[in-house]
DODRENLUM-799590 format. One line per 3 residues: number of its first residue (from 1); their letters; for each residue x negated, y negated, z of C-alpha. Coordinates in steps of 0.2 Angstrom, whole numbers, plus 5000, padded with zeros to 4 digits. Example, Ala and Ser with C-alpha at 12.3 -4.5 7.8 and 13.67 -1.06 7.14 Angstrom:
2
1	as	4938/5022/5039 | 4932/5005/5036 .
END
This chain:
52
1	mdp	4884/4951/4928 | 4884/4969/4923 | 4895/4972/4908 .
4	nin	4900/4990/4914 | 4908/4982/4929 | 4918/4970/4919 .
7	qaa	4924/4985/4907 | 4929/4995/4922 | 4939/4980/4929 .
10	qag	4948/4978/4912 | 4951/4997/4911 | 4960/4996/4928 .
13	nql	4972/4983/4921 | 4978/4996/4909 | 4982/5010/4920 .
16	pig	5000/5017/4920 | 5011/5013/4934 | 5018/5028/4943 .
19	kne	5033/5030/4952 | 5040/5043/4964 | 5051/5050/4949 .
22	dve	5034/5056/4941 | 5033/5070/4955 | 5044/5085/4955 .
25	fss	5054/5085/4972 | 5066/5097/4979 | 5076/5090/4993 .
28	dma	5082/5108/4998 | 5064/5113/5002 | 5058/5096/5009 .
31	dea	5053/5094/5027 | 5053/5079/5038 | 5036/5073/5032 .
34	dmk	5042/5075/5014 | 5057/5064/5017 | 5047/5051/5026 .
37	alq	5035/5051/5011 | 5050/5049/4999 | 5056/5034/5009 .
40	raq	5039/5026/5009 | 5038/5029/4990 | 5055/5021/4987 .
43	kad	5050/5006/4998 | 5033/5004/4988 | 5043/5005/4972 .
46	qrq	5055/4991/4978 | 5040/4980/4983 | 5032/4982/4966 .
49	qeq	5047/4978/4957 | 5050/4962/4967 | 5032/4957/4962 .
52	e	5035/4959/4943 .
END
């Protein structure tokens, strides 16, 4: 087994968990696509929290 692959896999376990709060967002300037993306991000955050 290639040790570099194993190191890469271990590094993947140490990545920070991002949430939509990490992104600057202005609801005043948001269009429909932005609002849909916000809803998807919120649902993804909920799913992630349920798995923890």
